[in-house]
VEXDREN-2710 file (C-alpha; in Angstrom, 1 decimal):
% VEXDREN-2710
k/r/px/py/pz
1/MET/-57.6/-115.6/17.5
2/LYS/-55.6/-115.0/20.7
3/LYS/-52.4/-117.0/21.3
4/LEU/-52.5/-119.1/24.4
5/PHE/-49.7/-118.9/27.0
6/ALA/-49.7/-120.5/30.5
7/VAL/-47.9/-121.4/33.7
8/LEU/-48.1/-124.9/35.2
9/GLY/-47.5/-125.4/38.9
10/ASP/-48.9/-126.7/42.2
11/PRO/-49.8/-124.5/44.0
12/ILE/-50.3/-121.7/41.4
13/ALA/-52.8/-119.2/42.8
14/HIS/-50.0/-117.1/44.3
15/SER/-48.2/-116.7/40.9
16/MET/-47.7/-113.1/39.7
17/SER/-46.7/-114.2/36.2
18/PRO/-50.2/-114.1/34.7
19/ALA/-50.8/-110.4/35.6
20/MET/-47.2/-109.5/34.6
21/HIS/-47.3/-111.2/31.2
22/ASN/-50.9/-110.1/30.4
23/ASP/-50.0/-106.5/31.0
24/LEU/-47.1/-106.9/28.6
25/PHE/-49.3/-108.5/25.9
26/ALA/-51.7/-105.5/26.3
27/HIS/-48.8/-103.0/26.3
28/TYR/-47.3/-104.4/23.1
29/ARG/-50.8/-104.9/21.5
30/LEU/-50.3/-108.6/21.1
31/GLU/-53.3/-110.9/20.7
32/ALA/-52.4/-113.3/23.5
33/GLU/-53.5/-114.4/26.9
34/TYR/-51.6/-116.0/29.8
35/LEU/-53.4/-118.4/32.1
36/PRO/-52.5/-120.2/35.3
37/PHE/-53.1/-123.9/35.6
38/GLN/-52.8/-125.9/38.8
39/VAL/-51.4/-129.3/37.8
40/GLN/-50.6/-132.1/40.2
41/LYS/-47.6/-134.2/39.5
42/GLU/-49.5/-137.2/38.3
43/ASN/-51.3/-135.1/35.7
44/LEU/-48.3/-133.2/34.3
45/LYS/-47.9/-135.4/31.2
46/ASP/-51.6/-135.0/30.3
47/ALA/-51.4/-131.2/30.9
48/VAL/-48.4/-130.8/28.6
49/LYS/-50.1/-133.0/26.0
50/GLY/-53.3/-130.9/26.3
51/LEU/-51.5/-127.6/25.9
52/LYS/-49.7/-129.0/22.8
53/ALA/-53.1/-130.2/21.4
54/LEU/-54.6/-126.8/22.0
55/GLY/-51.7/-125.2/20.1
56/ALA/-50.4/-123.2/23.0
57/ALA/-47.7/-120.9/21.8
58/GLY/-45.7/-121.3/25.0
59/PHE/-45.8/-121.8/28.8
60/ASN/-43.8/-121.5/32.0
61/VAL/-43.2/-124.3/34.4
62/THR/-42.8/-123.7/38.1
63/VAL/-42.6/-125.8/41.4
64/PRO/-42.7/-128.8/41.5
65/HIS/-42.5/-129.5/37.7
66/LYS/-39.3/-128.0/36.5
67/SER/-37.4/-131.3/36.3
68/ALA/-40.4/-133.7/35.9
69/ILE/-41.4/-132.0/32.7
70/LEU/-38.2/-133.0/30.8
71/PRO/-39.5/-136.4/29.4
72/PHE/-42.6/-134.8/28.0
73/LEU/-40.8/-132.2/25.7
74/ASP/-39.7/-132.7/22.2
75/GLU/-36.4/-130.8/22.5
76/ILE/-34.4/-129.3/25.4
77/ASP/-31.9/-126.5/25.2
78/GLU/-28.3/-127.6/26.1
79/LEU/-28.1/-125.4/29.2
80/ALA/-31.5/-126.5/30.5
81/LEU/-30.5/-130.1/29.9
82/SER/-27.3/-129.7/31.9
83/ILE/-29.2/-128.0/34.7
84/GLY/-31.8/-130.7/34.5
85/ALA/-34.7/-128.3/34.8
86/VAL/-37.0/-126.3/32.4
87/ASN/-39.0/-123.2/33.3
88/THR/-39.9/-121.9/29.8
89/VAL/-41.4/-123.9/26.9
90/VAL/-41.8/-122.6/23.3
91/ASN/-44.0/-124.2/20.7
92/ARG/-41.9/-124.2/17.6
93/SER/-44.0/-125.4/14.7
94/GLY/-45.6/-128.1/16.8
95/LYS/-42.5/-129.0/18.8
96/LEU/-42.3/-128.2/22.4
97/VAL/-38.8/-126.9/23.2
98/GLY/-37.6/-126.4/26.8
99/TYR/-35.4/-123.7/28.2
100/ASN/-34.2/-122.5/31.6
101/THR/-34.2/-118.7/32.0
102/ASP/-33.8/-118.8/35.8
103/GLY/-30.0/-118.7/36.0
104/LEU/-29.5/-116.1/33.3
105/GLY/-32.4/-114.1/34.8
106/PHE/-30.5/-114.1/38.1
107/ILE/-27.2/-113.0/36.5
108/LYS/-28.9/-110.2/34.6
109/GLY/-30.6/-109.0/37.8
110/LEU/-27.3/-109.3/39.7
111/GLU/-25.5/-107.1/37.2
112/THR/-27.6/-104.1/38.3
113/PHE/-25.9/-104.5/41.8
114/LEU/-22.6/-106.2/41.0
115/PRO/-21.6/-105.5/37.4
116/GLN/-18.2/-107.3/37.7
117/LEU/-18.0/-110.9/38.9
118/ALA/-14.4/-111.6/37.9
119/ASN/-12.3/-112.8/40.9
120/LYS/-15.3/-112.7/43.3
121/LYS/-15.9/-115.4/45.9
122/ALA/-19.5/-116.6/46.0
123/LEU/-21.5/-118.8/48.3
124/VAL/-24.7/-120.4/47.1
125/ILE/-27.1/-121.5/49.9
126/GLY/-29.2/-124.4/48.9
127/ALA/-28.9/-127.2/46.3
128/GLY/-32.3/-127.4/44.7
129/GLY/-33.5/-126.5/41.3
130/ALA/-33.0/-122.7/41.6
131/ALA/-29.5/-123.2/43.2
132/ARG/-28.6/-125.5/40.3
133/ALA/-29.6/-123.0/37.6
134/ILE/-27.8/-120.2/39.4
135/TYR/-24.7/-122.2/40.2
136/PHE/-24.3/-123.5/36.6
137/SER/-24.8/-120.0/35.2
138/LEU/-22.2/-118.5/37.6
139/ALA/-19.8/-121.3/36.7
140/GLN/-19.7/-120.1/33.1
141/LEU/-18.4/-116.7/34.3
142/ASP/-15.1/-115.7/35.9
143/CYS/-16.0/-116.1/39.6
144/LEU/-12.8/-117.1/41.5
145/THR/-14.8/-119.5/43.8
146/ILE/-18.3/-120.7/43.9
147/ASP/-19.0/-122.8/47.1
148/LEU/-22.3/-124.5/48.1
149/ALA/-23.9/-124.7/51.5
150/ASN/-26.8/-127.0/52.1
151/ARG/-28.5/-128.8/54.9
152/THR/-27.6/-132.1/53.2
153/VAL/-24.0/-131.8/52.2
154/GLN/-24.1/-134.8/49.9
155/LYS/-26.7/-133.1/47.7
156/ALA/-24.4/-130.1/47.4
157/GLU/-21.5/-132.4/46.5
158/GLU/-23.6/-134.1/43.8
159/LEU/-24.5/-130.7/42.3
160/ILE/-20.8/-129.8/42.1
161/ARG/-20.1/-133.1/40.3
162/ASP/-22.9/-132.6/37.9
163/CYS/-21.7/-129.1/36.7
164/PRO/-20.3/-129.3/33.2
165/PHE/-18.2/-126.2/33.6
166/THR/-14.8/-126.2/35.3
167/ASN/-14.8/-124.3/38.6
168/ALA/-13.3/-124.3/42.1
169/SER/-16.1/-125.3/44.4
170/ARG/-16.5/-126.9/47.9
171/ALA/-19.6/-128.2/49.7
172/PHE/-20.4/-127.2/53.3
173/SER/-23.0/-127.7/55.8
174/LEU/-25.0/-124.6/56.8
175/ASP/-23.1/-124.3/60.1
176/GLU/-19.7/-124.7/58.4
177/ALA/-20.7/-122.0/55.9
178/ALA/-21.9/-119.7/58.6
179/ALA/-18.4/-119.8/60.2
180/LYS/-16.8/-118.8/56.8
181/LEU/-19.1/-116.0/55.7
182/GLY/-16.3/-113.4/56.0
183/ASP/-14.5/-115.1/53.1
184/TYR/-17.2/-114.3/50.5
185/ASP/-18.0/-111.3/48.3
186/LEU/-21.3/-112.6/47.2
187/LEU/-24.0/-114.7/49.1
188/ILE/-27.0/-116.1/47.2
189/GLN/-29.9/-117.6/49.2
190/THR/-31.9/-119.9/46.9
191/THR/-34.1/-121.9/49.3
192/SER/-37.7/-121.2/50.3
193/ILE/-36.7/-120.5/53.9
194/GLY/-38.1/-117.1/54.9
195/MET/-40.8/-117.0/52.3
196/HIS/-44.3/-115.8/53.2
197/PRO/-46.0/-116.9/55.5
198/ASN/-42.8/-118.2/57.3
199/SER/-41.1/-114.9/57.1
200/THR/-39.3/-115.1/60.5
201/GLU/-37.1/-118.0/59.4
202/GLN/-33.6/-117.8/57.8
203/PRO/-31.2/-120.5/56.6
204/LEU/-28.1/-119.6/58.6
205/ARG/-26.6/-117.0/61.0
206/LEU/-24.9/-114.0/59.6
207/ASP/-22.6/-113.1/62.6
208/ARG/-19.5/-113.4/60.4
209/LEU/-20.7/-111.7/57.4
210/GLY/-18.4/-109.0/55.9
211/ASN/-19.9/-105.5/55.5
212/LYS/-18.7/-105.2/51.9
213/ALA/-20.5/-108.3/50.7
214/VAL/-23.5/-108.4/48.3
215/VAL/-26.3/-110.6/49.7
216/CYS/-29.1/-111.9/47.5
217/ASP/-32.2/-113.7/48.3
218/ILE/-34.3/-115.0/45.4
219/ILE/-37.5/-114.7/47.5
220/TYR/-39.6/-111.7/46.6
221/ASN/-42.5/-112.2/49.0
222/PRO/-41.7/-110.7/51.4
223/LEU/-39.5/-108.2/49.5
224/TYR/-37.0/-108.2/52.3
225/THR/-36.7/-111.4/54.2
226/GLN/-35.3/-111.7/57.7
227/PHE/-32.1/-112.9/56.0
228/LEU/-31.8/-109.7/54.0
229/GLN/-32.8/-107.5/56.9
230/GLN/-30.0/-108.9/59.0
231/ALA/-27.5/-108.7/56.2
232/LYS/-28.4/-105.0/55.7
233/GLN/-28.0/-104.3/59.4
234/ARG/-24.4/-105.7/59.2
235/GLY/-23.6/-103.2/56.4
236/ALA/-24.0/-105.5/53.4
237/THR/-25.6/-104.5/50.0
238/VAL/-28.8/-106.5/49.6
239/GLN/-30.9/-107.6/46.7
240/ASN/-34.3/-109.4/46.8
241/GLY/-35.8/-111.8/44.3
242/LEU/-37.7/-109.2/42.3
243/GLU/-34.9/-108.7/39.9
244/MET/-34.5/-112.4/39.1
245/PHE/-38.2/-112.9/38.8
246/VAL/-38.6/-110.1/36.4
247/TYR/-35.6/-110.9/34.3
248/GLN/-36.4/-114.6/34.0
249/GLY/-39.9/-113.6/32.9
250/ALA/-38.5/-111.1/30.4
251/LEU/-36.2/-113.7/28.8
252/ALA/-39.2/-116.1/28.5
253/PHE/-41.3/-113.3/26.9
254/GLU/-38.5/-112.6/24.4
255/LYS/-38.4/-116.3/23.5
256/TRP/-42.1/-116.3/22.8
257/THR/-42.5/-113.0/21.0
258/GLY/-39.1/-111.8/19.9
259/ILE/-39.5/-108.7/22.1
260/PHE/-37.4/-108.0/25.1
261/PRO/-39.9/-106.2/27.3
262/ASP/-39.8/-103.1/29.5
263/ILE/-38.2/-104.2/32.7
264/GLN/-39.3/-101.3/34.8
265/ARG/-42.9/-101.8/33.7
266/MET/-42.6/-105.4/34.9
267/LYS/-41.2/-104.4/38.2
268/THR/-44.0/-101.9/38.8
269/ASN/-46.6/-104.5/38.0
270/VAL/-45.2/-107.0/40.4
271/LEU/-44.8/-104.4/43.2
272/GLN/-48.4/-103.4/42.7
273/GLN/-49.5/-107.1/43.0
274/LEU/-47.4/-107.4/46.2
275/ARG/-49.0/-104.3/47.7
276/ARG/-52.4/-105.7/47.0
277/THR/-51.5/-109.0/48.6
278/LEU/-50.2/-107.2/51.7
279/ASN/-53.4/-105.2/52.0
280/VAL/-55.5/-108.4/51.7
281/ASN/-53.5/-110.2/54.3
282/ARG/-53.7/-107.4/56.9
END
């Protein structure tokens, strides 16, 4: 009998996780299947209860359920609890245990571009769930400074206060941050601004960006947002969201199966899906 895995979100049709994980199950000859389920907020509790009743071996959680799911789980990993969001759930002998692989997934992907974070000055743009996971994960490392920029400064200030790890951080508006970009070695764009189909938008101007900076955008559709294109034009090293997406998925797969999967295979799978999407939308 195949083990059941899933992803819960709203919307969910765009998710590339099912094809990515099902390819891995086939590659490692595992009797398992990964299915997408569109679940509205008011039905989340019932959906989780249903997956538990069906004996699902594990599932992912995406927008808008990463925080809302917490009360419906039996146990929550310490880091996920501090972040206040779960994206991966493992069924351990009938108990649903929640984890957050987003932040560590980002860090692992970043290491391929910036292997040494010690004494670096970082700016995180946004203060939502993804920003929270990335900010908390960075705060555990040796970054000299991790500042936050958000449209609502108060939300960024609250995120800084919530962080359980000691760090030097300041909260800025987007305009204030744009004026200080030359101060940073690393910029991380965590909002949905610039995501398909609104690919001409970007969160802030890059006029003051230094040409030695590393600029990341966690969006992977399009692969290179307007934000990244402008950063590259100014001489910065850029990284799209493909690395984070693949690594967070790999960490989830490892928690479910005990196997850390082939990262290159996962990247190839996602890129093939993106190409097909591009062809369909032409």
